[in-house]
N, C-alpha and C positions, 0 to 999 in steps of 0.2 A: 479456451479453460484456461484461468492461470494458475498461476504454481509459482512457490515461493523460493527464490534464490538468496541465498542467506550468501552474499557475499564477504562481510565482513569490512567492506570499502566506502568510499565517499561517490559521487556520482561523477567527479571530476577523474578519480582511480578507474571508475568501472571504463570509464571512455577511452585515457590513457594506457591501460592495458589492456584495453581489448577481453575485458573478460565474458563476455558472450561465449568467447571460444572457448573458455573453458567449463562451459555449463553442460551438464549431463544429466539425462534421465534413460536410466537403466532398462526399465519396464513401463508398459502401459497402466497408466491409472485406470484403465476399464478393462484390461485383461491380462492383470500382473504373471498369468501363467504362460503369457505370449501367444503366437499362434493367430496373431489379427492383424501383420502386415504393418507393425506400428514400426517407423521410422522416421529420422530425420527431416523435417522438413524447410532446411533454409534459417535465415532470419528476416527480421522484420526494422523498420527503422522509426524511433522516436523521433519527433521533430527538436523536443527539450528535455534535457541538455543536448547541443547539438553533439552529432556523433554515435548516440548511442544508438545501439540495435539490439534486439533481445532474438533469444534462440529459442525456435520452436519445432516441434515435433508432431505427427499425424498418425492417427489410428485409422487403417484404411477399412477394417471393420465396422467400426464405429462412426466414419464420416465426423469423426471431431480433432479438431488441433489442441496443442498444449503448449502453452510459452511458459518457459521460466522467468519471471518480474524478479529484478534484484529489487532490497530492501527501501531504498532510497526512493523508487518513483511510483507515484502515485496510482491506482488503479483505476482504469477507463476513466482518466483524468489527464489531460497536458501537465509534463512537468513534474516536480519532486515534490515528497509528500510534506518535504520541508517549506517548500513555498503555499503551500496549503493551510499549515500552519500558521504560517507569519499572516495568512491573512483574515485565520480566525482570531489569534491573538489581535492585531490590531482592532476588527470589530469589537471585540471585547472590552477596549478601552476609549473605543468614539464614541460619541455621542447619540452617532445615526449610522444606519446603512449607508445613507447618500454621504456625509463624511469620510467612514472609510474608504467607500468607493473614488471618492474626490481624491483622498491621498495615495490610492494603491492603481488609479486610473492606468491599464495597459495603454502602450501607446496607442494612439490613433482610436482608443476608443469615444464614444460619446459615452455623457455622464448615465443616462439610462442602460446603455450595453454593460458599463461596468458594474452598475448596481444589479445586474442581471447574475453577471460573472461572480461578485460577489458572493450574492443571495447564494448560489448554487451550492458553491463550496460550505457557507456557513449552514445550509440546512443539512448537507450528509455528515457534519463533523458533529452538530452539535445533536442530532439525533442518535449518533453512535456513541456519543461519550459514556451518556449514562447507564449502558449496555455493559460498557468496557469497564467499568467502575465496578460492578456487581460481578464480573464475571471472574475477575482476579482481583478477590478481596486482599490476598497476602501482599499483595504489593500497592493497593488503593484503596484500603479498609478507611473512611473518613476521610478522602479526597473529595471536593469537589469536581463535580465535571463540567469543568473548563479548562481550557488548553494553559492559561498562564497557572492552574493548579497542577495540573498534570504534568507539567515540565518541570515545575519545583521538586515534585516527588518523582519524576524517574530520572530528571537528567540532572538538575540543578548545574554545580560546576562539574564539566566533564574532566575524568580521570587524564594524567598525562597518556598520549598516546590515542583516545579514544577518536573515534571518527561518527559517535553518535550524540547528534547534537538537536534531536529532534525526539518529542515526546511521541511524535504519530510513529516515527522508524522504531522508537523500544515498545512502541505498544503491539507492534507489526512480530516483533519477536518473542513477547510476551504471549500471544494469542495465535501463536502457531497451528495447533489444533485446530482454531477455530475459523483459521480466515477462511474456507469454502462458504459458512454458515455468515458471515461477518458482510454487514456490507463496503462497498466503497467509500471513500478511495482508500482506507485502510485495510479490509478485505477484499474478498475475489465475489462475492455476490453479487450479481447484474442485474437478476430480474426474479420475480417469485417472492414468498413469504419469508418472514425471517425466521429461521430454524434455530436460530439462539432463544429469540423470546417463546419459540415454541418447545424449548426445553428439550428438542432433538437434536443440537450440535455434536455430542459424542457419539451419537448413531449413526454419523454419516461418515461413510469412507471416504476419506482424506486422499486417497493416493500413495503413491511413495514416499519415501522419506524423503526432504528437499536435499540435493548438494552439499558435501561438507563447505564451507569458506572458501573461496580460491585463495591460493597463495599469493 
């Protein structure tokens, strides 16, 4: 299970400062009263960005691992939310998926495989955006469910010193309590029904509060 790690840092800072070493989870999300054998379970590597590691814990009684995913990383997708956002942004302006895939084609990918790569990201983000616009009307009322519109509304011209230049990263911050019920790559729900669409997201146990931003 993935949980949010609000580092307040960029991906490069996360790696160079080895912020996974500062990640902490004081109690088990399944057994907050303890007694379940909850303990640290080392780290695992993410290939992109290079050098990224994720801290994780294990509940012996529940046979469940928990990892703290920093906000800049996509959930259950390789790479960062900013990279996925760029794919969707290019697709919104491109005349076709093929044109988008040709422009963004990863090295050594054939055009058909690049189109599948683009479509997988488009499908997830396009399904998610109308939902998140409805969830946070105080921030997104009247906003079109597109990456360009959300970026203009949520990011615009970043303030001096701000590390948030991605609408998807900003959404993860705004939607913190809903993340267990929202689909990847922003949320952490991987399989099963969409609890947000069923109106039960606020009844779901979200585990302990995320750790504070790393210094």
